[in-house]
Biopython code that builds the backbone (N, CA, C, O; Angstrom):
import numpy as np
from Bio.PDB.StructureBuilder import StructureBuilder

atoms = [
    (1, "MET", "N", (69.869, -9.663, -26.734)),
    (1, "MET", "CA", (69.803, -10.170, -25.372)),
    (1, "MET", "C", (69.436, -11.648, -25.447)),
    (1, "MET", "O", (68.285, -11.988, -25.721)),
    (2, "HIS", "N", (70.397, -12.518, -25.208)),
    (2, "HIS", "CA", (70.134, -13.956, -25.321)),
    (2, "HIS", "C", (69.310, -14.490, -24.157)),
    (2, "HIS", "O", (68.868, -15.638, -24.202)),
    (3, "GLU", "N", (69.092, -13.695, -23.121)),
    (3, "GLU", "CA", (68.265, -14.134, -21.997)),
    (3, "GLU", "C", (66.822, -14.378, -22.428)),
    (3, "GLU", "O", (66.152, -15.250, -21.874)),
    (4, "MET", "N", (66.336, -13.620, -23.408)),
    (4, "MET", "CA", (64.981, -13.849, -23.926)),
    (4, "MET", "C", (64.909, -15.229, -24.587)),
    (4, "MET", "O", (63.934, -15.958, -24.405)),
    (5, "ALA", "N", (65.933, -15.581, -25.345)),
    (5, "ALA", "CA", (65.977, -16.894, -25.986)),
    (5, "ALA", "C", (66.048, -17.997, -24.930)),
    (5, "ALA", "O", (65.449, -19.059, -25.101)),
    (6, "ILE", "N", (66.766, -17.755, -23.858)),
    (6, "ILE", "CA", (66.831, -18.727, -22.764)),
    (6, "ILE", "C", (65.448, -18.909, -22.163)),
    (6, "ILE", "O", (65.031, -20.036, -21.896)),
    (7, "CYS", "N", (64.739, -17.823, -21.949)),
    (7, "CYS", "CA", (63.384, -17.898, -21.389)),
    (7, "CYS", "C", (62.443, -18.651, -22.325)),
    (7, "CYS", "O", (61.595, -19.417, -21.866)),
    (8, "GLU", "N", (62.586, -18.441, -23.621)),
    (8, "GLU", "CA", (61.771, -19.174, -24.582)),
    (8, "GLU", "C", (62.085, -20.665, -24.533)),
    (8, "GLU", "O", (61.187, -21.494, -24.677)),
    (9, "SER", "N", (63.340, -21.004, -24.333)),
    (9, "SER", "CA", (63.713, -22.415, -24.192)),
    (9, "SER", "C", (63.131, -23.014, -22.912)),
    (9, "SER", "O", (62.682, -24.160, -22.905)),
    (10, "ILE", "N", (63.141, -22.236, -21.837)),
    (10, "ILE", "CA", (62.542, -22.690, -20.579)),
    (10, "ILE", "C", (61.056, -22.964, -20.791)),
    (10, "ILE", "O", (60.542, -23.988, -20.340)),
    (11, "LEU", "N", (60.369, -22.057, -21.471)),
    (11, "LEU", "CA", (58.947, -22.248, -21.739)),
    (11, "LEU", "C", (58.720, -23.515, -22.566)),
    (11, "LEU", "O", (57.772, -24.259, -22.315)),
    (12, "GLY", "N", (59.575, -23.757, -23.539)),
    (12, "GLY", "CA", (59.465, -24.978, -24.333)),
    (12, "GLY", "C", (59.603, -26.230, -23.472)),
    (12, "GLY", "O", (58.868, -27.200, -23.659)),
    (13, "ILE", "N", (60.538, -26.210, -22.538)),
    (13, "ILE", "CA", (60.722, -27.341, -21.618)),
    (13, "ILE", "C", (59.499, -27.502, -20.730)),
    (13, "ILE", "O", (59.061, -28.624, -20.475)),
    (14, "LEU", "N", (58.946, -26.394, -20.256)),
    (14, "LEU", "CA", (57.751, -26.461, -19.411)),
    (14, "LEU", "C", (56.580, -27.070, -20.171)),
    (14, "LEU", "O", (55.835, -27.881, -19.620)),
    (15, "LYS", "N", (56.415, -26.686, -21.428)),
    (15, "LYS", "CA", (55.332, -27.243, -22.247)),
    (15, "LYS", "C", (55.533, -28.744, -22.465)),
    (15, "LYS", "O", (54.583, -29.521, -22.374)),
    (16, "GLU", "N", (56.776, -29.146, -22.753)),
    (16, "GLU", "CA", (57.080, -30.574, -22.924)),
    (16, "GLU", "C", (56.749, -31.359, -21.664)),
    (16, "GLU", "O", (56.105, -32.406, -21.722)),
    (17, "GLN", "N", (57.192, -30.844, -20.534)),
    (17, "GLN", "CA", (56.965, -31.538, -19.267)),
    (17, "GLN", "C", (55.480, -31.560, -18.903)),
    (17, "GLN", "O", (54.993, -32.540, -18.337)),
    (18, "ALA", "N", (54.769, -30.499, -19.222)),
    (18, "ALA", "CA", (53.324, -30.467, -18.954)),
    (18, "ALA", "C", (52.614, -31.573, -19.739)),
    (18, "ALA", "O", (51.711, -32.229, -19.220)),
    (19, "ALA", "N", (53.024, -31.771, -20.976)),
    (19, "ALA", "CA", (52.417, -32.829, -21.790)),
    (19, "ALA", "C", (52.780, -34.213, -21.254)),
    (19, "ALA", "O", (51.929, -35.102, -21.206)),
    (20, "GLN", "N", (54.031, -34.399, -20.855)),
    (20, "GLN", "CA", (54.482, -35.702, -20.365)),
    (20, "GLN", "C", (53.928, -36.030, -18.981)),
    (20, "GLN", "O", (53.521, -37.161, -18.716)),
    (21, "GLN", "N", (53.919, -35.023, -18.099)),
    (21, "GLN", "CA", (53.545, -35.275, -16.708)),
    (21, "GLN", "C", (52.117, -34.839, -16.376)),
    (21, "GLN", "O", (51.657, -34.993, -15.244)),
    (22, "ARG", "N", (51.436, -34.303, -17.363)),
    (22, "ARG", "CA", (50.017, -33.942, -17.255)),
    (22, "ARG", "C", (49.719, -32.932, -16.147)),
    (22, "ARG", "O", (48.898, -33.175, -15.263)),
    (23, "PHE", "N", (50.404, -31.803, -16.221)),
    (23, "PHE", "CA", (50.030, -30.680, -15.367)),
    (23, "PHE", "C", (49.623, -29.525, -16.261)),
    (23, "PHE", "O", (50.006, -29.462, -17.429)),
    (24, "SER", "N", (48.843, -28.613, -15.703)),
    (24, "SER", "CA", (48.311, -27.531, -16.534)),
    (24, "SER", "C", (48.797, -26.144, -16.118)),
    (24, "SER", "O", (48.575, -25.164, -16.829)),
    (25, "ARG", "N", (49.449, -26.068, -14.983)),
    (25, "ARG", "CA", (49.866, -24.755, -14.475)),
    (25, "ARG", "C", (51.214, -24.870, -13.779)),
    (25, "ARG", "O", (51.460, -25.830, -13.050)),
    (26, "VAL", "N", (52.078, -23.904, -14.000)),
    (26, "VAL", "CA", (53.364, -23.838, -13.307)),
    (26, "VAL", "C", (53.284, -22.685, -12.314)),
    (26, "VAL", "O", (53.019, -21.543, -12.690)),
    (27, "GLN", "N", (53.512, -22.994, -11.058)),
    (27, "GLN", "CA", (53.459, -21.981, -9.995)),
    (27, "GLN", "C", (54.838, -21.402, -9.679)),
    (27, "GLN", "O", (54.966, -20.223, -9.347)),
    (28, "ARG", "N", (55.882, -22.260, -9.788)),
    (28, "ARG", "CA", (57.225, -21.830, -9.405)),
    (28, "ARG", "C", (58.249, -22.550, -10.263)),
    (28, "ARG", "O", (58.127, -23.745, -10.533)),
    (29, "VAL", "N", (59.258, -21.806, -10.686)),
    (29, "VAL", "CA", (60.378, -22.360, -11.436)),
    (29, "VAL", "C", (61.646, -21.990, -10.678)),
    (29, "VAL", "O", (61.898, -20.815, -10.414)),
    (30, "CYS", "N", (62.439, -22.992, -10.332)),
    (30, "CYS", "CA", (63.708, -22.747, -9.652)),
    (30, "CYS", "C", (64.835, -23.124, -10.605)),
    (30, "CYS", "O", (64.933, -24.266, -11.054)),
    (31, "LEU", "N", (65.679, -22.147, -10.905)),
    (31, "LEU", "CA", (66.814, -22.371, -11.801)),
    (31, "LEU", "C", (68.107, -22.388, -10.995)),
    (31, "LEU", "O", (68.217, -21.725, -9.964)),
    (32, "GLU", "N", (69.068, -23.141, -11.472)),
    (32, "GLU", "CA", (70.409, -23.155, -10.906)),
    (32, "GLU", "C", (71.319, -22.565, -11.979)),
    (32, "GLU", "O", (71.400, -23.085, -13.092)),
    (33, "ILE", "N", (72.006, -21.467, -11.631)),
    (33, "ILE", "CA", (72.814, -20.757, -12.620)),
    (33, "ILE", "C", (74.193, -20.489, -12.038)),
    (33, "ILE", "O", (74.319, -19.973, -10.928)),
    (34, "GLY", "N", (75.208, -20.838, -12.783)),
    (34, "GLY", "CA", (76.585, -20.606, -12.371)),
    (34, "GLY", "C", (77.072, -19.230, -12.798)),
    (34, "GLY", "O", (76.577, -18.671, -13.778)),
    (35, "PRO", "N", (78.037, -18.681, -12.069)),
    (35, "PRO", "CA", (78.544, -17.345, -12.393)),
    (35, "PRO", "C", (79.312, -17.273, -13.710)),
    (35, "PRO", "O", (79.529, -16.184, -14.240)),
    (36, "LEU", "N", (79.717, -18.405, -14.235)),
    (36, "LEU", "CA", (80.452, -18.424, -15.505)),
    (36, "LEU", "C", (79.559, -18.797, -16.687)),
    (36, "LEU", "O", (80.056, -19.031, -17.789)),
    (37, "SER", "N", (78.254, -18.854, -16.466)),
    (37, "SER", "CA", (77.311, -19.259, -17.514)),
    (37, "SER", "C", (77.084, -18.186, -18.570)),
    (37, "SER", "O", (76.591, -18.482, -19.659)),
    (38, "GLY", "N", (77.433, -16.961, -18.262)),
    (38, "GLY", "CA", (77.213, -15.873, -19.208)),
    (38, "GLY", "C", (75.798, -15.320, -19.178)),
    (38, "GLY", "O", (75.409, -14.559, -20.063)),
    (39, "VAL", "N", (75.022, -15.697, -18.161)),
    (39, "VAL", "CA", (73.641, -15.250, -18.056)),
    (39, "VAL", "C", (73.572, -14.009, -17.159)),
    (39, "VAL", "O", (74.102, -14.004, -16.048)),
    (40, "GLU", "N", (72.916, -12.969, -17.652)),
    (40, "GLU", "CA", (72.665, -11.763, -16.868)),
    (40, "GLU", "C", (71.364, -11.991, -16.102)),
    (40, "GLU", "O", (70.283, -12.026, -16.691)),
    (41, "ILE", "N", (71.480, -12.145, -14.785)),
    (41, "ILE", "CA", (70.345, -12.545, -13.944)),
    (41, "ILE", "C", (69.180, -11.552, -14.041)),
    (41, "ILE", "O", (68.032, -11.974, -14.182)),
    (42, "ASP", "N", (69.449, -10.251, -13.969)),
    (42, "ASP", "CA", (68.373, -9.256, -14.024)),
    (42, "ASP", "C", (67.641, -9.305, -15.362)),
    (42, "ASP", "O", (66.415, -9.194, -15.405)),
    (43, "ALA", "N", (68.378, -9.468, -16.438)),
    (43, "ALA", "CA", (67.757, -9.561, -17.766)),
    (43, "ALA", "C", (66.925, -10.839, -17.870)),
    (43, "ALA", "O", (65.862, -10.843, -18.493)),
    (44, "LEU", "N", (67.411, -11.922, -17.259)),
    (44, "LEU", "CA", (66.661, -13.181, -17.276)),
    (44, "LEU", "C", (65.350, -13.030, -16.509)),
    (44, "LEU", "O", (64.310, -13.513, -16.956)),
    (45, "ARG", "N", (65.393, -12.368, -15.367)),
    (45, "ARG", "CA", (64.165, -12.144, -14.580)),
    (45, "ARG", "C", (63.145, -11.340, -15.382)),
    (45, "ARG", "O", (61.959, -11.670, -15.394)),
    (46, "PHE", "N", (63.606, -10.292, -16.047)),
    (46, "PHE", "CA", (62.719, -9.469, -16.868)),
    (46, "PHE", "C", (62.145, -10.299, -18.023)),
    (46, "PHE", "O", (60.939, -10.284, -18.272)),
    (47, "GLY", "N", (63.014, -11.009, -18.712)),
    (47, "GLY", "CA", (62.578, -11.810, -19.860)),
    (47, "GLY", "C", (61.623, -12.920, -19.459)),
    (47, "GLY", "O", (60.719, -13.264, -20.221)),
    (48, "PHE", "N", (61.811, -13.481, -18.280)),
    (48, "PHE", "CA", (60.949, -14.561, -17.805)),
    (48, "PHE", "C", (59.502, -14.097, -17.745)),
    (48, "PHE", "O", (58.614, -14.771, -18.267)),
    (49, "ASP", "N", (59.255, -12.956, -17.117)),
    (49, "ASP", "CA", (57.882, -12.447, -17.005)),
    (49, "ASP", "C", (57.270, -12.150, -18.373)),
    (49, "ASP", "O", (56.090, -12.414, -18.603)),
    (50, "VAL", "N", (58.073, -11.605, -19.271)),
    (50, "VAL", "CA", (57.582, -11.268, -20.609)),
    (50, "VAL", "C", (57.231, -12.528, -21.397)),
    (50, "VAL", "O", (56.156, -12.609, -21.992)),
    (51, "VAL", "N", (58.125, -13.502, -21.405)),
    (51, "VAL", "CA", (57.929, -14.717, -22.204)),
    (51, "VAL", "C", (56.815, -15.602, -21.634)),
    (51, "VAL", "O", (56.087, -16.245, -22.391)),
    (52, "MET", "N", (56.681, -15.637, -20.320)),
    (52, "MET", "CA", (55.684, -16.520, -19.706)),
    (52, "MET", "C", (54.262, -15.977, -19.787)),
    (52, "MET", "O", (53.308, -16.698, -19.493)),
    (53, "LYS", "N", (54.108, -14.704, -20.185)),
    (53, "LYS", "CA", (52.779, -14.102, -20.303)),
    (53, "LYS", "C", (51.917, -14.922, -21.258)),
    (53, "LYS", "O", (52.377, -15.348, -22.317)),
    (54, "ASP", "N", (50.663, -15.136, -20.867)),
    (54, "ASP", "CA", (49.683, -15.894, -21.656)),
    (54, "ASP", "C", (50.101, -17.350, -21.892)),
    (54, "ASP", "O", (49.755, -17.941, -22.914)),
    (55, "SER", "N", (50.842, -17.917, -20.946)),
    (55, "SER", "CA", (51.244, -19.328, -21.061)),
    (55, "SER", "C", (50.874, -20.068, -19.777)),
    (55, "SER", "O", (50.315, -19.476, -18.853)),
    (56, "LEU", "N", (51.182, -21.344, -19.722)),
    (56, "LEU", "CA", (50.911, -22.131, -18.524)),
    (56, "LEU", "C", (51.735, -21.683, -17.327)),
    (56, "LEU", "O", (51.481, -22.114, -16.203)),
    (57, "ALA", "N", (52.724, -20.819, -17.559)),
    (57, "ALA", "CA", (53.575, -20.334, -16.479)),
    (57, "ALA", "C", (53.376, -18.837, -16.194)),
    (57, "ALA", "O", (54.190, -18.222, -15.505)),
    (58, "GLU", "N", (52.296, -18.259, -16.723)),
    (58, "GLU", "CA", (52.048, -16.842, -16.441)),
    (58, "GLU", "C", (51.891, -16.648, -14.939)),
    (58, "GLU", "O", (51.127, -17.358, -14.286)),
    (59, "GLY", "N", (52.620, -15.682, -14.402)),
    (59, "GLY", "CA", (52.559, -15.384, -12.978)),
    (59, "GLY", "C", (53.391, -16.310, -12.106)),
    (59, "GLY", "O", (53.391, -16.171, -10.883)),
    (60, "ALA", "N", (54.100, -17.254, -12.715)),
    (60, "ALA", "CA", (54.932, -18.180, -11.940)),
    (60, "ALA", "C", (56.059, -17.417, -11.250)),
    (60, "ALA", "O", (56.596, -16.446, -11.782)),
    (61, "LYS", "N", (56.394, -17.878, -10.069)),
    (61, "LYS", "CA", (57.494, -17.284, -9.312)),
    (61, "LYS", "C", (58.802, -17.865, -9.839)),
    (61, "LYS", "O", (58.931, -19.080, -9.996)),
    (62, "LEU", "N", (59.761, -17.001, -10.108)),
    (62, "LEU", "CA", (61.072, -17.434, -10.564)),
    (62, "LEU", "C", (62.055, -17.333, -9.411)),
    (62, "LEU", "O", (62.250, -16.257, -8.845)),
    (63, "GLU", "N", (62.675, -18.455, -9.061)),
    (63, "GLU", "CA", (63.726, -18.480, -8.045)),
    (63, "GLU", "C", (65.027, -18.867, -8.728)),
    (63, "GLU", "O", (65.054, -19.756, -9.579)),
    (64, "ILE", "N", (66.095, -18.194, -8.351)),
    (64, "ILE", "CA", (67.391, -18.478, -8.958)),
    (64, "ILE", "C", (68.390, -18.789, -7.854)),
    (64, "ILE", "O", (68.635, -17.969, -6.969)),
    (65, "ASP", "N", (68.961, -19.983, -7.920)),
    (65, "ASP", "CA", (70.048, -20.376, -7.028)),
    (65, "ASP", "C", (71.347, -20.181, -7.798)),
    (65, "ASP", "O", (71.597, -20.851, -8.800)),
    (66, "GLU", "N", (72.170, -19.253, -7.313)),
    (66, "GLU", "CA", (73.452, -19.018, -7.964)),
    (66, "GLU", "C", (74.495, -19.937, -7.336)),
    (66, "GLU", "O", (74.691, -19.929, -6.120)),
    (67, "THR", "N", (75.156, -20.722, -8.168)),
    (67, "THR", "CA", (76.154, -21.669, -7.687)),
    (67, "THR", "C", (77.520, -20.993, -7.595)),
    (67, "THR", "O", (77.690, -19.851, -8.022)),
    (68, "GLN", "N", (78.473, -21.701, -7.041)),
    (68, "GLN", "CA", (79.844, -21.226, -6.952)),
    (68, "GLN", "C", (80.654, -21.820, -8.100)),
    (68, "GLN", "O", (80.381, -22.932, -8.555)),
    (69, "ALA", "N", (81.630, -21.084, -8.553)),
    (69, "ALA", "CA", (82.519, -21.584, -9.599)),
    (69, "ALA", "C", (83.737, -22.237, -8.960)),
    (69, "ALA", "O", (84.206, -21.813, -7.904)),
    (70, "ALA", "N", (84.235, -23.264, -9.611)),
    (70, "ALA", "CA", (85.435, -23.958, -9.147)),
    (70, "ALA", "C", (86.224, -24.435, -10.351)),
    (70, "ALA", "O", (85.693, -24.583, -11.451)),
    (71, "ALA", "N", (87.504, -24.671, -10.114)),
    (71, "ALA", "CA", (88.373, -25.166, -11.179)),
    (71, "ALA", "C", (89.417, -26.108, -10.586)),
    (71, "ALA", "O", (89.737, -26.054, -9.399)),
    (72, "TRP", "N", (89.935, -26.972, -11.457)),
    (72, "TRP", "CA", (91.016, -27.869, -11.070)),
    (72, "TRP", "C", (92.292, -27.307, -11.647)),
    (72, "TRP", "O", (92.374, -27.027, -12.843)),
    (73, "CYS", "N", (93.287, -27.141, -10.798)),
    (73, "CYS", "CA", (94.576, -26.600, -11.217)),
    (73, "CYS", "C", (95.476, -27.743, -11.661)),
    (73, "CYS", "O", (95.766, -28.651, -10.881)),
    (74, "MET", "N", (95.915, -27.699, -12.901)),
    (74, "MET", "CA", (96.745, -28.769, -13.442)),
    (74, "MET", "C", (98.103, -28.875, -12.741)),
    (74, "MET", "O", (98.496, -29.980, -12.370)),
    (75, "PRO", "N", (98.834, -27.774, -12.544)),
    (75, "PRO", "CA", (100.152, -27.902, -11.918)),
    (75, "PRO", "C", (100.129, -28.381, -10.456)),
    (75, "PRO", "O", (100.929, -29.238, -10.083)),
    (76, "CYS", "N", (99.230, -27.844, -9.631)),
    (76, "CYS", "CA", (99.269, -28.227, -8.212)),
    (76, "CYS", "C", (98.227, -29.273, -7.837)),
    (76, "CYS", "O", (98.252, -29.795, -6.722)),
    (77, "GLY", "N", (97.302, -29.589, -8.761)),
    (77, "GLY", "CA", (96.331, -30.647, -8.519)),
    (77, "GLY", "C", (95.222, -30.289, -7.554)),
    (77, "GLY", "O", (94.501, -31.177, -7.099)),
    (78, "SER", "N", (95.061, -29.028, -7.229)),
    (78, "SER", "CA", (94.035, -28.603, -6.276)),
    (78, "SER", "C", (92.743, -28.222, -6.989)),
    (78, "SER", "O", (92.764, -27.736, -8.120)),
    (79, "THR", "N", (91.629, -28.446, -6.319)),
    (79, "THR", "CA", (90.357, -27.889, -6.764)),
    (79, "THR", "C", (90.185, -26.593, -5.991)),
    (79, "THR", "O", (90.213, -26.585, -4.760)),
    (80, "VAL", "N", (90.008, -25.495, -6.719)),
    (80, "VAL", "CA", (90.008, -24.171, -6.101)),
    (80, "VAL", "C", (88.758, -23.386, -6.482)),
    (80, "VAL", "O", (88.192, -23.600, -7.554)),
    (81, "PRO", "N", (88.320, -22.469, -5.599)),
    (81, "PRO", "CA", (87.206, -21.599, -5.963)),
    (81, "PRO", "C", (87.659, -20.622, -7.049)),
    (81, "PRO", "O", (88.830, -20.252, -7.128)),
    (82, "LEU", "N", (86.712, -20.221, -7.871)),
    (82, "LEU", "CA", (87.019, -19.326, -8.981)),
    (82, "LEU", "C", (86.016, -18.180, -8.958)),
    (82, "LEU", "O", (84.807, -18.411, -8.951)),
    (83, "LYS", "N", (86.510, -16.953, -8.946)),
    (83, "LYS", "CA", (85.602, -15.801, -8.957)),
    (83, "LYS", "C", (85.194, -15.447, -10.375)),
    (83, "LYS", "O", (84.037, -15.119, -10.637)),
    (84, "GLN", "N", (86.154, -15.516, -11.287)),
    (84, "GLN", "CA", (85.848, -15.255, -12.691)),
    (84, "GLN", "C", (86.824, -16.025, -13.568)),
    (84, "GLN", "O", (87.903, -16.428, -13.134)),
    (85, "ARG", "N", (86.416, -16.213, -14.795)),
    (85, "ARG", "CA", (87.237, -16.945, -15.759)),
    (85, "ARG", "C", (88.597, -16.243, -15.897)),
    (85, "ARG", "O", (88.678, -15.016, -15.859)),
    (86, "PHE", "N", (89.635, -17.020, -16.054)),
    (86, "PHE", "CA", (91.016, -16.557, -16.263)),
    (86, "PHE", "C", (91.700, -16.032, -14.997)),
    (86, "PHE", "O", (92.801, -15.487, -15.077)),
    (87, "ASP", "N", (91.066, -16.189, -13.829)),
    (87, "ASP", "CA", (91.766, -15.885, -12.582)),
    (87, "ASP", "C", (92.863, -16.924, -12.375)),
    (87, "ASP", "O", (92.724, -18.058, -12.834)),
    (88, "PRO", "N", (93.951, -16.562, -11.693)),
    (88, "PRO", "CA", (94.991, -17.547, -11.404)),
    (88, "PRO", "C", (94.600, -18.438, -10.229)),
    (88, "PRO", "O", (93.698, -18.112, -9.457)),
    (89, "CYS", "N", (95.281, -19.547, -10.109)),
    (89, "CYS", "CA", (95.087, -20.442, -8.969)),
    (89, "CYS", "C", (95.505, -19.699, -7.699)),
    (89, "CYS", "O", (96.608, -19.155, -7.648)),
    (90, "PRO", "N", (94.654, -19.663, -6.678)),
    (90, "PRO", "CA", (95.029, -18.965, -5.448)),
    (90, "PRO", "C", (96.140, -19.681, -4.672)),
    (90, "PRO", "O", (96.742, -19.093, -3.773)),
    (91, "ASN", "N", (96.415, -20.944, -5.013)),
    (91, "ASN", "CA", (97.465, -21.692, -4.312)),
    (91, "ASN", "C", (98.840, -21.528, -4.942)),
    (91, "ASN", "O", (99.825, -21.301, -4.239)),
    (92, "CYS", "N", (98.910, -21.644, -6.279)),
    (92, "CYS", "CA", (100.229, -21.629, -6.923)),
    (92, "CYS", "C", (100.400, -20.520, -7.959)),
    (92, "CYS", "O", (101.506, -20.312, -8.458)),
    (93, "GLY", "N", (99.320, -19.804, -8.292)),
    (93, "GLY", "CA", (99.403, -18.707, -9.248)),
    (93, "GLY", "C", (99.301, -19.113, -10.710)),
    (93, "GLY", "O", (99.344, -18.258, -11.594)),
    (94, "SER", "N", (99.169, -20.394, -10.970)),
    (94, "SER", "CA", (99.083, -20.875, -12.352)),
    (94, "SER", "C", (97.765, -20.445, -13.004)),
    (94, "SER", "O", (96.751, -20.239, -12.337)),
    (95, "HIS", "N", (97.820, -20.319, -14.318)),
    (95, "HIS", "CA", (96.607, -20.029, -15.095)),
    (95, "HIS", "C", (96.124, -21.266, -15.843)),
    (95, "HIS", "O", (95.222, -21.178, -16.676)),
    (96, "GLN", "N", (96.719, -22.410, -15.548)),
    (96, "GLN", "CA", (96.318, -23.660, -16.193)),
    (96, "GLN", "C", (95.200, -24.295, -15.367)),
    (96, "GLN", "O", (95.404, -25.293, -14.675)),
    (97, "LEU", "N", (94.025, -23.695, -15.459)),
    (97, "LEU", "CA", (92.869, -24.145, -14.685)),
    (97, "LEU", "C", (91.814, -24.725, -15.610)),
    (97, "LEU", "O", (91.542, -24.188, -16.684)),
    (98, "GLN", "N", (91.235, -25.811, -15.180)),
    (98, "GLN", "CA", (90.129, -26.420, -15.917)),
    (98, "GLN", "C", (88.865, -26.212, -15.077)),
    (98, "GLN", "O", (88.774, -26.711, -13.956)),
    (99, "VAL", "N", (87.904, -25.484, -15.616)),
    (99, "VAL", "CA", (86.668, -25.192, -14.904)),
    (99, "VAL", "C", (85.913, -26.494, -14.661)),
    (99, "VAL", "O", (85.704, -27.284, -15.582)),
    (100, "THR", "N", (85.505, -26.710, -13.402)),
    (100, "THR", "CA", (84.753, -27.914, -13.042)),
    (100, "THR", "C", (83.340, -27.591, -12.568)),
    (100, "THR", "O", (82.496, -28.485, -12.502)),
    (101, "ALA", "N", (83.072, -26.346, -12.243)),
    (101, "ALA", "CA", (81.730, -25.938, -11.799)),
    (101, "ALA", "C", (81.565, -24.446, -12.047)),
    (101, "ALA", "O", (82.533, -23.686, -12.044)),
    (102, "GLY", "N", (80.317, -24.046, -12.263)),
    (102, "GLY", "CA", (80.023, -22.625, -12.429)),
    (102, "GLY", "C", (79.511, -22.238, -13.798)),
    (102, "GLY", "O", (79.090, -21.100, -14.001)),
    (103, "GLU", "N", (79.539, -23.174, -14.751)),
    (103, "GLU", "CA", (79.051, -22.864, -16.098)),
    (103, "GLU", "C", (77.611, -23.326, -16.307)),
    (103, "GLU", "O", (77.025, -23.079, -17.362)),
    (104, "GLU", "N", (77.051, -23.985, -15.319)),
    (104, "GLU", "CA", (75.746, -24.622, -15.501)),
    (104, "GLU", "C", (74.583, -23.635, -15.486)),
    (104, "GLU", "O", (74.646, -22.559, -14.890)),
    (105, "MET", "N", (73.543, -24.046, -16.156)),
    (105, "MET", "CA", (72.248, -23.401, -16.078)),
    (105, "MET", "C", (71.218, -24.482, -16.317)),
    (105, "MET", "O", (71.141, -25.053, -17.405)),
    (106, "ARG", "N", (70.425, -24.761, -15.297)),
    (106, "ARG", "CA", (69.446, -25.840, -15.435)),
    (106, "ARG", "C", (68.217, -25.555, -14.595)),
    (106, "ARG", "O", (68.259, -24.793, -13.629)),
    (107, "ILE", "N", (67.129, -26.183, -14.986)),
    (107, "ILE", "CA", (65.907, -26.120, -14.176)),
    (107, "ILE", "C", (66.102, -27.111, -13.030)),
    (107, "ILE", "O", (66.269, -28.310, -13.252)),
    (108, "LYS", "N", (66.077, -26.604, -11.828)),
    (108, "LYS", "CA", (66.334, -27.427, -10.642)),
    (108, "LYS", "C", (65.037, -28.014, -10.085)),
    (108, "LYS", "O", (64.989, -29.187, -9.716)),
    (109, "GLU", "N", (63.978, -27.188, -10.025)),
    (109, "GLU", "CA", (62.702, -27.624, -9.475)),
    (109, "GLU", "C", (61.567, -26.908, -10.181)),
    (109, "GLU", "O", (61.725, -25.805, -10.705)),
    (110, "LEU", "N", (60.406, -27.574, -10.179)),
    (110, "LEU", "CA", (59.160, -26.980, -10.657)),
    (110, "LEU", "C", (58.095, -27.227, -9.618)),
    (110, "LEU", "O", (58.045, -28.301, -9.019)),
    (111, "GLU", "N", (57.246, -26.248, -9.399)),
    (111, "GLU", "CA", (56.039, -26.450, -8.600)),
    (111, "GLU", "C", (54.869, -26.274, -9.551)),
    (111, "GLU", "O", (54.712, -25.221, -10.169)),
    (112, "VAL", "N", (54.059, -27.299, -9.663)),
    (112, "VAL", "CA", (53.004, -27.307, -10.686)),
    (112, "VAL", "C", (51.658, -27.714, -10.100)),
    (112, "VAL", "O", (51.586, -28.268, -9.004)),
    (113, "ASP", "N", (50.599, -27.431, -10.844)),
    (113, "ASP", "CA", (49.237, -27.878, -10.513)),
    (113, "ASP", "C", (48.738, -28.760, -11.638)),
    (113, "ASP", "O", (47.613, -29.255, -11.583)),
]
sb = StructureBuilder()
sb.init_structure("model")
sb.init_model(0)
sb.init_chain("A")
sb.init_seg("    ")
for serial, (resi, resn, name, xyz) in enumerate(atoms, 1):
    if name == "N":
        sb.init_residue(resn, " ", resi, " ")
    sb.init_atom(name, np.array(xyz, "f"), 0.0, 1.0, " ", f" {name:<3s}", serial, name[0])
structure = sb.get_structure()
C-alpha cells in the first residue's frame, strides 16, 4: 500500500516546515488530490492517522480536496473533462489526449500552532 509511504512523506514535509517556520503542532492538513493520481483516498485517510501518531501532527484533521481531471485533445484542440485515463475525447472521439489536470497530489494548506 503506497499510501503509507505517501503519509510518511507528508510527515517528513511537516517536520521540515516546522523547523523552517517554527511551529510545534499541526492541527489541520488539507491535501489536493487528482482522480488520476493513483491514490486510494480511504487508504490514505487510514494511513494518515497511523503515521501521524506520536508526531507533531497527532490528532490533526485531514481534509482532502479532490480535483477534476482534464485533457487537451490533439486532433480537435479542445480542453475536455476526463473521468478516467484512456477515455476518448467527448467532442471528437479521439484517444490522442494529453492530460493537463488530475494527476496532482500536494499539500494545499496547513493549520499550525
